[in-house]
N, C-alpha and C positions, 0 to 999 in steps of 0.2 A: 218626835218624830225631826227633831233637829240635826241628830246625827245621820237617820236616814235621809233625809233632804240634802245635807250640808257635804257629806263626809263620801259620800258614792259618785264616782267618777262616771256621769253619764250625762246627757243632757235633758234630765226628764224637771228638774228643779229650774233648768233653765229655760227650759218650754214655758214652766208657769209663770215665772218673769216676763216671759217675752209676748204670751198668749192670752194671761191674765191682771197681772200685774200691772203694765205699763196702759194697757186698753185702758184700763178705770183711771188711772192715773192721769193718762194723756186728755180725758173726757173733761178734767175738771183745770188742769193745767196744760197751760202751751209749753211742750217741750220738744225740745230736737230728738228728732228722727236718729241721726247719723251717729254710729259708733263714734268713732273722731271726738264727738260733742257728748261722750258719756264715759263716767269711771264706774266703778264699783267696787266696793272696798267689805273687809270684815277683817274680825280677827279669832283664832285659836278655828274651828269647823270653820268658822264663815272666810278665815282668812282662803282656806282652801276653796272655798266655796266662790269665793270672789273671781281666786284664778281659773276657776273650773267653767265660772259663767262666760269667761272671757278666751278662754281656750276653744268652751264647744262652740263658741257662737260670737268671733270675731268682729261680724258685722253688725254686733247691739251692745259689745263693750270694747271697749281697744284699750282704756285707760286701769291699770286694778293697783290695789294697797291693799295687801297681807300680814298682818302683825301677827307673828309668832305662828304661824298659820301650821296646820296639822295635816302636814304631807304624809303621812304617816298611816297603818293599815287597820285604822278604827274598824271600815266597814268588812274587811276581809276578816278580820277576827270572829266581827260578831256572825258572819255570814257567811263561813269561806266558799259557799258558792257562786259568790259574789267575785268575780276574778279580778276586777279592775277596784283596786285599791289606790289610797293617796299616794301610798307608798311607790308604786308606779309611775310619779311623773313626770321624776327626771331624765327614766327610758324615753317616755312619751317625745316629752324637750326636745330627746338628744336623734330618735328616730321617723315623729313622722312630721308631715309636711309644719315648715316654719310659717307661723301665725301673725298676722300685721297688728303685735301689739305690745305695748309701754308697761313695767309691771317693776314696781317698789317692795321688793321682800327686808323684812325686819324682823330677827329674832335675837335669845342671848345666851349665853351659855348656859347660865342655869334654868332652862326651859324645860322638860317634860323628858324625862326618860325611865319610862314604863311598859308595861305589855305591848301596848300598839307598836310603839318606836319611842326612837330618840326625836327629839323636835328639833335640836341644835342640828344634829347630822343630817336631818331630811332640809332643813332649809339649808343650808351648807349645799349636799346634793344638788339641791334646785338651783341654786345660784351658777353651781359650775357647769351645768347643763346649761340653764339660759346661756352663758359667757360663751360657754363652746360654739354653740347656734347663733352668735353675734347678734340677740336679742336686744333691744334698748332696754337695761334693768338697771336698777342701783341694788345692794343688798347693804342693808346696815345692821351690823352684829354686835353685838355689847355684852354686859354681864347679868342681864335680866333674866327674870323668871318669867313663868306664863301669866303674864299680869300685862294693860293696857298702858304703863308707864313708861316704855323708853318710847312705845310709837307716838304716844300723845306728847310727849315731851319734843318729836320732832315734826310733830303734825304742818307746821306753817312750810318745813322747807321739804316737806313730801309734795306738799300741793302744788309748790312754785316749780316743785324737779317733774313731777307728773303734767303738771298744764301749762310747760316750758314751748316758748314758738307758739302757741294757739293762736289763733285767728276766726273770726265768728263769720267771718267771709266764707272760710274753708267746710268742706263735708270730709274733708279726708284727707291723709296724709301717712306717708311713707316712714314707719319709724325706722331709727338707725341709731345701733351704738355709739354711746358718746366717744370720741377720740380719746381720752380721756382713761376710757376704763377699757381701752383695745391695749394700753401698752403694760397693765397690770396684770399678773400673774392670775393663776385659778386661787384659788381658795386651801387653805391648809389645815390640818388638826393638831395642835402636839396637845399632849399629855400633862398638867401641869398639876391634875387634884391626886395623885398618887403617890404614895409613899416609896422612895428608891431602896431597894433591896441591899 
């Protein structure tokens, strides 16, 4: 059920987190209730799932860490009646109302290219959509494959970036793109692994 739960673009899994998981955890631990103090993370299908949770419920989660996120058509290919697939997220970011979320994306040029889509291109599209809408985001792109090695190596820096400026006395913050990111161009793709004829 992982793909059905994680790759479907809807609020179904997010409602499960909000209405069933978080109340159970809160019954045993004193956790913050504000989105400002909550982050969500995942890799692969968990990467899109974490973004989806913040996208659908920015009042519950405002910080996202996505490693090798599956912003691809996994559910659409499995069930063509499911009109919304992860491949649509860049367009959703561009066209739907902006959410108050902070996002770290990570992927590598040797990630998957399979019948569901191309992971590096999907993450590049996500990064460009986020940049075009002035989201507070960071995109770390390397040469890695579909594994957690690159993301895990950067984990301390990811946490520092995601939680920068955090103040436990506050319950909200308007996230703004860093000035250094504003001056950078959009991401571009070059073909480097094909033989020239």
